[in-house]
Backbone as a ProteinNet text record, in pm:
[ID]
protein_1_A
[PRIMARY]
XXXXXXXXXXXXXXXXXXXXXXXXXXXXXXXXXXXXXXXXXXXXXXXXXXXXXXXXXXXXXXXXXXXXXXXXXXXXX
[TERTIARY]
-107.2	-198.3	-339.6	-431.7	-568.3	-651.6	-768.3	-858.3	-908.6	-910.5	-960.7	-853.4	-734.3	-625.7	-636.3	-593.4	-588.6	-444.6	-412.1	-276.5	-268.9	-157.5	-137.8	10.8	41.8	180.4	209.2	315.1	356	501.4	530.9	667.5	729.2	838.7	909.7	1037	1078.7	1211.7	1312	1422.1	1520.3	1563.4	1594.9	1642.8	1533.3	1410.2	1297.9	1274.5	1280.6	1260.6	1367.9	1491	1601.3	1580.2	1543.1	1519.7	1402.9	1299.8	1183.8	1218.8	1295.1	1336.9	1426.1	1516.7	1603.1	1522	1424.7	1341.2	1258.8	1207.3	1130.1	1215.6	1337.9	1427.2	1463.2	1492.6	1533.3	1421.3	1297	1182.8	1110.9	1160.9	1100.2	953.4	926.6	792.2	801.8	690.4	690.8	683.4	726	714.1	566.1	480.7	336.5	284.6	329.3	290	327	449.8	497.6	421.7	396.7	325.2	180.6	115	-21.8	-30.8	64.2	65.3	83.3	174.4	199.8	77.2	12.3	-107.2	-219.9	-235.7	-338.8	-317	-190.8	-159.1	-189.9	-155.3	-181.7	-331.2	-408.9	-554.5	-613.4	-558.9	-605.7	-576.1	-458.6	-425.2	-520.5	-554.8	-650.9	-785.2	-829.4	-956.3	-951.7	-842.1	-827.3	-829.2	-765	-766	-907.7	-982.6	-1120.2	-1206.4	-1187	-1260.7	-1224.6	-1096.4	-1052.9	-1114.9	-1121.5	-1186.3	-1332.3	-1400.7	-1542	-1560.2	-1470.2	-1479.6	-1454.8	-1384.3	-1348.4	-1427.3	-1529.5	-1601.4	-1667.5	-1704.3	-1773.8	-1677.5	-1547.9	-1451	-1444.3	-1424.6	-1413.8	-1286	-1291	-1173.1	-1128.8	-1001.1	-948.2	-862.7	-843.9	-760.8	-614.3	-530.2	-386.8	-342	-396.8	-363.3	-401.9	-520.2	-563.4	-470.8	-427.7	-334.5	-203.9	-148.6	-23.6	-38.9	-150.1	-175.4	-185	-249.9	-262.6	-125.8	-44.9	90	173.4	162	235.7	187.9	57	-0.1	43.4	70.2	111.1	261.9	336.5	482.7	544.7	472.2	526.3	610.5	584.4	667.1	701.7
747.9	656.8	694.5	707.1	747.3	628.2	657.3	551.2	465.2	521.1	445.6	358.9	362	280.6	137.4	45.4	-96.2	-142.3	-234	-287	-415	-432.2	-550.7	-583.8	-709.5	-751.7	-773.6	-710.7	-723.3	-768.9	-867.4	-917.2	-865.4	-790.3	-733.6	-813	-814.9	-867.1	-777.7	-834.5	-761.7	-630.2	-634.8	-514.2	-408.2	-452.4	-358.5	-293.5	-372.7	-319.1	-216.9	-247.2	-153.9	-23.4	-33.6	87.2	168	99.1	165.9	238.1	173.8	238.1	358.5	347.3	459.8	576.5	545.3	651.5	718	639.5	695	790.8	750.8	837	962.4	946.3	1059	1161	1113.6	1202.6	1242.3	1193.2	1223.4	1180.2	1063	1004.7	863.9	810.2	673.6	573.5	451.8	344.5	324	328.7	314.4	420.1	542.8	652.2	621.1	576.9	547.5	430.7	326.8	209.4	246.7	321.2	364.6	447.3	537.3	620.5	534.9	438.6	352	267	213.2	131.4	218.3	337	429.7	463.6	489.1	519.5	401.3	281.3	161	141	161.3	147.5	254.6	375.6	484.5	451.3	395.9	355.4	247.5	153.1	49.1	111.8	208.2	275	348.5	415.4	486.6	388.5	273.1	170.5	120.7	95.4	48.6	152.5	279.3	386.2	391.2	372.9	373	256.4	139.5	24.4	54.6	113.3	148.7	248	344.2	446.2	389.1	276.9	219.5	93.5	63.8	-62.6	-77.4	34.5	25.9	20.5	29.5	21.5	-121.8	-134.7	-270.5	-338.6	-469.4	-546.1	-633.6	-663.7	-754.6	-859.1	-971.2	-1075.9	-1039.6	-1108.7	-1089.2	-1121.6	-1228.4	-1267.7	-1157.7	-1098.7	-989.1	-868.8	-840.6	-730	-754.3	-874.3	-907.1	-898.4	-949	-941.8	-797	-712.3	-570.7	-502	-532.4	-473.9	-517.7	-643.7	-695.3	-629.3	-615.1	-554.2	-409.5	-343.3	-202.6	-184.3	-293.6	-286	-252.5	-275.1	-244.3	-357.4	-479.3	-592.9	-676.9
2471.6	2409	2454.2	2360.9	2392.8	2439	2495.2	2541.3	2426.1	2304.1	2188.7	2123.8	2176.5	2120.8	2169	2084.4	2118.6	2114.6	2200.1	2206.3	2124.3	2052.9	1971.8	1968.3	1949.9	1936.9	1788.9	1741.1	1601.8	1601.4	1519.4	1508.4	1379.1	1392.9	1278.4	1252.5	1128.3	1097.8	1171	1211.6	1292.6	1228.5	1099.3	1031.7	1020.7	996.7	987.7	1123.6	1228.6	1363.2	1398.1	1362.6	1389.9	1314.6	1186.8	1106.8	1163.1	1206.5	1262.9	1392.8	1478.2	1603.8	1577.2	1479.3	1445.5	1389.6	1303	1247.8	1357.6	1448.8	1559.9	1642.2	1671.8	1748.8	1670.7	1543.3	1459.4	1442.5	1431.3	1407.6	1536	1650.8	1781.2	1785.7	1728.4	1729.5	1785.3	1823.7	1875.9	1760.9	1789.3	1691.2	1658	1759.7	1736.4	1640.3	1658.5	1568.8	1424.5	1404.2	1269.7	1207.6	1286	1234.5	1202	1292.1	1265.9	1138.6	1118.9	997.8	873	878.4	762.5	729	830.2	806.7	752.9	810	762.4	614.8	577.2	436.6	345.3	389.4	309.1	289.4	394.5	383.5	292.7	299.8	212.8	66	39	-97.7	-147.2	-59.4	-96.7	-133	-53.2	-79.6	-213	-241.5	-369.2	-485.8	-468.9	-573.5	-599.6	-493.1	-508.7	-580.1	-547.1	-615	-763.4	-794.9	-934.5	-1009.6	-945.9	-1009.7	-1038.3	-940	-959.2	-1073.3	-1084.3	-1189.4	-1328.5	-1335.5	-1465.3	-1498	-1419.9	-1435.4	-1571.8	-1633.5	-1762.8	-1881.3	-1855.7	-1963.5	-2017.3	-2147.5	-2203.3	-2154.2	-2144.8	-2104.6	-2220.7	-2220.8	-2321.6	-2250.8	-2314.9	-2256	-2275.2	-2202.1	-2215.9	-2357.8	-2413.1	-2550.3	-2649.1	-2632.1	-2719.7	-2706.6	-2584.9	-2562.5	-2636.6	-2623.2	-2692.2	-2843.5	-2895.1	-3039.2	-3085.6	-3007.3	-3041.7	-3040.2	-2940.4	-2933.2	-3053.1	-3089.2	-3203.5	-3332.4	-3348.2	-3469.4	-3485.4	-3376.6	-3382.6	-3368.8	-3382.8	-3383.3	-3248.1	-3140.5	-3007.7	-2951.7	-3001.2	-2957.4	-3078.5
[MASK]
+++++++++++++++++++++++++++++++++++++++++++++++++++++++++++++++++++++++++++++

């Protein structure tokens, strides 16, 4: 653990904790390593989503009702 690491208590569901411990043993990594990687990936996905929203901000929007009407008009539903 590096000097820049922080300690935290996380409560996992029993089955999730068991799976996490088994994966850690199987991959020869620590549970902390696996959790840090998973959180990092989730945050990266959030960042990518925000960038996609920014890139599409100028696109026109339609209501759900308009979408359904359009699908119906084109024989999709």
